[in-house]
One Martini backbone bead per residue (centre of mass of N, CA, C, O) as a GRO file, in nm:
protein
  193
    1UNK     BB    1   0.101   0.033   0.016
    2UNK     BB    2   0.015   0.376  -0.024
    3UNK     BB    3   0.111   0.706   0.091
    4UNK     BB    4   0.004   1.044   0.126
    5UNK     BB    5   0.210   1.338   0.184
    6UNK     BB    6   0.185   1.660   0.297
    7UNK     BB    7   0.421   1.943   0.228
    8UNK     BB    8   0.554   2.244   0.333
    9UNK     BB    9   0.777   2.480   0.158
   10UNK     BB   10   0.777   2.760   0.231
   11UNK     BB   11   0.609   2.960   0.005
   12UNK     BB   12   0.542   2.763  -0.242
   13UNK     BB   13   0.489   2.483  -0.190
   14UNK     BB   14   0.526   2.137  -0.148
   15UNK     BB   15   0.488   1.807  -0.272
   16UNK     BB   16   0.516   1.501  -0.101
   17UNK     BB   17   0.596   1.154  -0.157
   18UNK     BB   18   0.522   0.861   0.024
   19UNK     BB   19   0.635   0.517   0.015
   20UNK     BB   20   0.476   0.222   0.141
   21UNK     BB   21   0.583  -0.119   0.181
   22UNK     BB   22   0.498  -0.427   0.218
   23UNK     BB   23   0.609  -0.704   0.308
   24UNK     BB   24   0.651  -1.001   0.192
   25UNK     BB   25   0.468  -1.311   0.168
   26UNK     BB   26   0.460  -1.654   0.287
   27UNK     BB   27   0.327  -1.995   0.250
   28UNK     BB   28   0.344  -2.301   0.424
   29UNK     BB   29   0.214  -2.619   0.311
   30UNK     BB   30   0.132  -2.923   0.480
   31UNK     BB   31   0.035  -3.231   0.331
   32UNK     BB   32  -0.166  -3.496   0.437
   33UNK     BB   33  -0.208  -3.824   0.303
   34UNK     BB   34  -0.383  -4.074   0.199
   35UNK     BB   35  -0.410  -4.366   0.012
   36UNK     BB   36  -0.606  -4.190  -0.201
   37UNK     BB   37  -0.499  -3.868  -0.185
   38UNK     BB   38  -0.626  -3.743   0.049
   39UNK     BB   39  -0.679  -3.498   0.276
   40UNK     BB   40  -0.619  -3.500   0.623
   41UNK     BB   41  -0.400  -3.264   0.661
   42UNK     BB   42  -0.286  -2.928   0.764
   43UNK     BB   43   0.008  -2.715   0.763
   44UNK     BB   44   0.058  -2.361   0.846
   45UNK     BB   45   0.258  -2.064   0.768
   46UNK     BB   46   0.342  -1.727   0.830
   47UNK     BB   47   0.619  -1.549   0.677
   48UNK     BB   48   0.836  -1.301   0.717
   49UNK     BB   49   1.037  -1.155   0.477
   50UNK     BB   50   1.348  -1.071   0.457
   51UNK     BB   51   1.323  -0.824   0.229
   52UNK     BB   52   1.207  -0.855  -0.112
   53UNK     BB   53   1.139  -0.806  -0.405
   54UNK     BB   54   1.265  -1.102  -0.579
   55UNK     BB   55   1.278  -1.314  -0.385
   56UNK     BB   56   1.385  -1.633  -0.312
   57UNK     BB   57   1.186  -1.918  -0.217
   58UNK     BB   58   1.187  -2.210   0.013
   59UNK     BB   59   1.089  -2.523   0.103
   60UNK     BB   60   1.097  -2.739   0.387
   61UNK     BB   61   1.085  -3.043   0.490
   62UNK     BB   62   0.925  -3.243   0.702
   63UNK     BB   63   0.864  -3.457   0.986
   64UNK     BB   64   0.635  -3.742   0.985
   65UNK     BB   65   0.477  -3.972   1.140
   66UNK     BB   66   0.373  -4.202   0.884
   67UNK     BB   67   0.534  -4.021   0.670
   68UNK     BB   68   0.623  -3.919   0.324
   69UNK     BB   69   0.801  -3.731   0.133
   70UNK     BB   70   0.704  -3.593  -0.201
   71UNK     BB   71   0.882  -3.521  -0.457
   72UNK     BB   72   0.685  -3.382  -0.706
   73UNK     BB   73   0.398  -3.382  -0.648
   74UNK     BB   74   0.123  -3.516  -0.881
   75UNK     BB   75  -0.212  -3.550  -0.767
   76UNK     BB   76  -0.543  -3.506  -0.758
   77UNK     BB   77  -0.477  -3.180  -0.790
   78UNK     BB   78  -0.198  -3.211  -0.649
   79UNK     BB   79   0.077  -2.968  -0.627
   80UNK     BB   80   0.389  -2.893  -0.607
   81UNK     BB   81   0.536  -2.597  -0.430
   82UNK     BB   82   0.868  -2.521  -0.341
   83UNK     BB   83   0.898  -2.246  -0.508
   84UNK     BB   84   0.968  -1.878  -0.530
   85UNK     BB   85   0.873  -1.539  -0.611
   86UNK     BB   86   0.863  -1.236  -0.484
   87UNK     BB   87   0.603  -1.002  -0.475
   88UNK     BB   88   0.403  -0.723  -0.427
   89UNK     BB   89   0.142  -0.929  -0.400
   90UNK     BB   90   0.268  -1.059  -0.131
   91UNK     BB   91   0.053  -1.083   0.116
   92UNK     BB   92  -0.127  -1.157   0.388
   93UNK     BB   93  -0.384  -1.218   0.212
   94UNK     BB   94  -0.178  -1.294  -0.058
   95UNK     BB   95   0.023  -1.531  -0.051
   96UNK     BB   96   0.268  -1.722  -0.116
   97UNK     BB   97   0.232  -2.071  -0.211
   98UNK     BB   98   0.369  -2.345  -0.049
   99UNK     BB   99   0.371  -2.703  -0.144
  100UNK     BB  100   0.360  -3.001   0.056
  101UNK     BB  101   0.384  -3.367   0.035
  102UNK     BB  102   0.240  -3.652   0.226
  103UNK     BB  103   0.259  -3.992   0.248
  104UNK     BB  104   0.142  -4.271   0.357
  105UNK     BB  105   0.246  -4.547   0.508
  106UNK     BB  106   0.317  -4.855   0.496
  107UNK     BB  107   0.156  -5.138   0.658
  108UNK     BB  108   0.111  -5.389   0.934
  109UNK     BB  109  -0.048  -5.685   1.056
  110UNK     BB  110   0.049  -5.904   1.296
  111UNK     BB  111   0.096  -6.258   1.386
  112UNK     BB  112   0.079  -6.452   1.694
  113UNK     BB  113   0.067  -6.767   1.842
  114UNK     BB  114   0.152  -6.772   2.155
  115UNK     BB  115   0.373  -7.022   2.145
  116UNK     BB  116   0.585  -7.256   2.196
  117UNK     BB  117   0.686  -7.403   1.889
  118UNK     BB  118   0.584  -7.249   1.659
  119UNK     BB  119   0.571  -7.317   1.294
  120UNK     BB  120   0.379  -7.125   1.205
  121UNK     BB  121   0.236  -6.882   0.975
  122UNK     BB  122   0.128  -6.545   0.894
  123UNK     BB  123  -0.012  -6.319   0.700
  124UNK     BB  124  -0.014  -6.008   0.684
  125UNK     BB  125  -0.203  -5.713   0.714
  126UNK     BB  126  -0.229  -5.486   0.474
  127UNK     BB  127  -0.149  -5.122   0.474
  128UNK     BB  128  -0.196  -4.810   0.654
  129UNK     BB  129  -0.121  -4.574   0.841
  130UNK     BB  130  -0.415  -4.496   1.031
  131UNK     BB  131  -0.556  -4.742   0.909
  132UNK     BB  132  -0.774  -4.992   0.822
  133UNK     BB  133  -0.802  -5.344   0.900
  134UNK     BB  134  -0.856  -5.675   0.867
  135UNK     BB  135  -0.896  -5.938   1.064
  136UNK     BB  136  -0.777  -6.239   1.072
  137UNK     BB  137  -0.789  -6.551   1.068
  138UNK     BB  138  -0.698  -6.849   1.197
  139UNK     BB  139  -0.389  -7.071   1.119
  140UNK     BB  140  -0.337  -7.185   1.380
  141UNK     BB  141  -0.209  -7.463   1.579
  142UNK     BB  142  -0.305  -7.640   1.896
  143UNK     BB  143  -0.261  -7.880   2.099
  144UNK     BB  144  -0.533  -7.884   2.326
  145UNK     BB  145  -0.655  -7.618   2.178
  146UNK     BB  146  -0.849  -7.318   2.161
  147UNK     BB  147  -0.944  -7.063   1.973
  148UNK     BB  148  -1.056  -6.714   2.095
  149UNK     BB  149  -0.853  -6.496   1.970
  150UNK     BB  150  -0.743  -6.162   1.985
  151UNK     BB  151  -0.451  -5.969   2.113
  152UNK     BB  152  -0.232  -5.705   2.219
  153UNK     BB  153  -0.172  -5.921   2.444
  154UNK     BB  154  -0.039  -6.208   2.552
  155UNK     BB  155  -0.227  -6.219   2.830
  156UNK     BB  156  -0.516  -6.070   2.741
  157UNK     BB  157  -0.508  -5.746   2.864
  158UNK     BB  158  -0.598  -5.611   2.621
  159UNK     BB  159  -0.719  -5.586   2.310
  160UNK     BB  160  -0.986  -5.732   2.153
  161UNK     BB  161  -1.013  -5.957   1.863
  162UNK     BB  162  -1.190  -6.053   1.583
  163UNK     BB  163  -1.250  -6.195   1.312
  164UNK     BB  164  -1.324  -5.918   1.084
  165UNK     BB  165  -1.228  -5.691   1.228
  166UNK     BB  166  -1.118  -5.378   1.310
  167UNK     BB  167  -0.785  -5.229   1.257
  168UNK     BB  168  -0.573  -4.971   1.364
  169UNK     BB  169  -0.303  -4.845   1.251
  170UNK     BB  170   0.026  -4.765   1.359
  171UNK     BB  171   0.352  -4.643   1.426
  172UNK     BB  172   0.376  -4.901   1.544
  173UNK     BB  173   0.388  -5.216   1.617
  174UNK     BB  174   0.157  -5.457   1.483
  175UNK     BB  175   0.019  -5.700   1.718
  176UNK     BB  176  -0.135  -6.019   1.736
  177UNK     BB  177  -0.248  -6.249   1.985
  178UNK     BB  178  -0.311  -6.553   2.048
  179UNK     BB  179  -0.587  -6.721   2.201
  180UNK     BB  180  -0.612  -6.975   2.460
  181UNK     BB  181  -0.787  -7.286   2.538
  182UNK     BB  182  -0.834  -7.555   2.701
  183UNK     BB  183  -0.939  -7.851   2.651
  184UNK     BB  184  -1.195  -8.051   2.737
  185UNK     BB  185  -1.200  -8.341   2.931
  186UNK     BB  186  -1.336  -8.665   2.936
  187UNK     BB  187  -1.366  -8.879   3.211
  188UNK     BB  188  -1.405  -9.230   3.206
  189UNK     BB  189  -1.517  -9.461   3.435
  190UNK     BB  190  -1.436  -9.810   3.460
  191UNK     BB  191  -1.540 -10.055   3.699
  192UNK     BB  192  -1.504 -10.342   3.524
  193UNK     BB  193  -1.174 -10.387   3.541
   0.00000   0.00000   0.00000
């Protein structure tokens, strides 16, 4: 914006004009995307740039747990703008916008037989961090025991899950432990022997 200031000098009176320009601004927006490319969240900040019109500015990628920065991202109408030149039009109201994109990491839910000597294994349920996967049915077998479900704790004192239920993946290692109960045996006594 410019402001006009009138000033009289001596007898003839002269008009002086002073021009004040607002420093240019830019905004860095960090977009976190889900596995479908949709925006999950965004973080942005407005930073006053010391310097002036014509300065070149660039965004630096952040680190977010569960996400990976994608250099040159261009998908689903979302396109990275990593750098730009400040112009006189880059104001607080209309800043230069630099955009960086982060895609969610692939992740998996693992299954543990939860007994010593287990020789079988199960294929993990693949998905993406912070998103849901379906809990698999049990393919472990244990002589003398019945499978009763899955749990986040070996001792069964965590959160219980049944096959087919939803489990939300986390940034930590995701493991479900098989829970077992001993089969009941019926002992029949034959007194005729």
